[in-house]
C-alpha positions in Angstrom: -18.2 28.1 -16.1 -21.4 26.8 -18.2 -23.6 24.4 -15.9 -23.9 22.5 -19.3 -20.2 21.5 -19.4 -19.8 20.9 -15.7 -23.2 18.6 -16.0 -21.3 16.5 -18.7 -18.1 16.6 -16.3 -20.3 14.9 -13.8 -21.7 12.5 -16.1 -17.8 11.4 -17.7 -17.2 11.1 -13.7 -20.2 8.8 -12.7 -19.2 6.8 -16.3 -15.4 6.1 -15.6 -14.1 4.8 -12.3 -11.7 7.9 -11.8 -12.7 9.4 -8.2 -12.0 13.0 -8.5 -11.5 15.9 -11.4 -10.5 19.2 -11.1 -11.0 21.4 -14.4 -9.3 25.3 -14.6 -10.3 27.5 -16.7 -8.7 30.7 -16.2 -9.5 32.2 -12.6 -12.7 29.8 -12.8 -12.6 26.0 -11.4 -14.5 22.9 -10.6 -13.9 19.9 -8.6 -16.3 16.9 -8.8 -15.3 13.7 -6.1 -17.5 10.8 -6.2 -17.1 10.6 -2.5 -14.5 12.3 0.0 -13.3 10.4 3.4 -12.6 13.5 5.0 -14.8 16.9 4.6 -13.0 19.6 2.7 -11.7 23.0 3.7 -11.7 26.0 1.7 -8.6 26.6 -0.4 -6.7 23.2 1.3 -6.8 19.7 0.4 -6.6 16.8 3.0 -5.2 13.9 2.3 -5.1 10.1 3.9 -3.0 8.1 3.0 -4.0 5.0 1.0 -3.6 1.6 2.6 -1.2 0.4 -0.1 0.9 3.3 1.1 0.8 2.6 4.5 3.9 1.5 6.0 3.3 -2.8 7.0 4.5 -2.7 10.9 7.0 -6.0 11.3 6.9 -7.5 14.5 10.6 -7.3 15.6 11.1 -8.4 18.9 13.1 -5.8 21.3 14.9 -7.1 24.4 14.6 -3.7 27.1 16.8 -3.2 30.4 14.8 -6.1 32.3 15.5 -8.7 29.4 11.9 -9.4 28.4 10.7 -9.1 25.0 8.9 -6.6 23.7 6.2 -6.8 20.6 6.7 -3.9 18.3 3.6 -4.5 16.0 1.3 -1.6 16.9 4.0 0.8 15.6 2.1 2.6 12.4 4.4 4.8 10.5 2.3 7.9 8.7 3.8 8.6 5.1 3.7 11.5 3.1 1.3 11.3 0.2 3.3 14.0 -1.7 6.7 16.0 -1.8 6.9 19.4 -0.3 7.4 21.2 2.9 6.2 20.0 5.9 4.4 22.0 8.5 3.6 21.0 12.4 1.9 23.9 13.5 -1.2 26.1 11.9 -0.2 28.6 9.7 -2.8 30.7 10.7 -2.9 30.5 14.4 0.5 29.1 15.3 -1.0 26.1 17.2 0.8 22.8 16.6 -1.1 20.5 15.0 0.8 17.1 16.2 3.2 16.8 19.2 4.5 14.1 20.9 1.7 12.1 23.3 -1.0 13.5 21.5 -3.9 11.7 21.2 -5.5 11.4 17.7 -8.2 9.5 15.3 -8.5 8.8 12.1 -9.0 11.7 10.1 -7.8 14.4 12.4 -5.6 16.8 10.8 -2.0 16.2 11.6 0.3 18.3 9.4 0.3 20.4 6.7 2.3 19.7 3.4 3.2 23.0 0.5 3.2 21.5 -2.7 3.3 23.8 -5.4 2.3 26.8 -3.4 -0.6 24.8 -2.1 -1.5 23.8 1.3 -2.7 20.1 1.8 -4.0 18.5 5.0 -2.6 15.9 6.1 -4.8 13.5 8.2 -4.1 10.5 10.7 -4.7 7.1 8.9 -5.3 5.9 12.2 -6.4 6.0 15.6 -3.7 6.5 18.5 -1.1 8.2 20.1 1.7 9.8 18.6 4.9 8.9 19.9 7.5 10.2 17.6 7.9 12.9 14.8 10.3 11.9 12.4 10.6 15.2 10.5 10.7 18.7 11.9 8.5 22.0 11.1 9.4 23.4 8.1 11.7 20.2 6.4 11.6 19.0 3.1 9.6 15.5 2.7 9.6 12.8 -0.1 6.7 11.0 -1.5 6.0 8.0 0.9 8.6 9.3 3.5 7.7 8.5 7.2 6.6 11.9 8.8 5.2 10.9 12.3 4.5 7.7 14.3 0.8 5.9 15.5 0.8 3.6 18.3 
């Protein structure tokens, strides 16, 4: 791809309000991002669920065995940013990306969603402990479907 075209594309991105642009010409491609919240790995994309799509935790009291009231306001569900097949294990190493009881920091990769033969890393949008896996490895996920719970 011609460097003049790339410079022009950079100028267009800077002048507009878009955050990211990807152009493919044959086998060549260029991707221009204004800023990235998480470093990218070669051959994959990482998605952080945008704040507008994060499930709002509702404060619903639940009664435990000893009749005391527990506040569930710390429950947070990570939502899928796309439709695809969810993988909870790293395909290269076979190691699990997410297990119940695992401590995660915001930005840690917790699963991969395969969409249109492209592997997309999904990062935790909150620091905490994974308390529940809501989807099994290899299952289909829908846009904004809850994947796991972080408390």
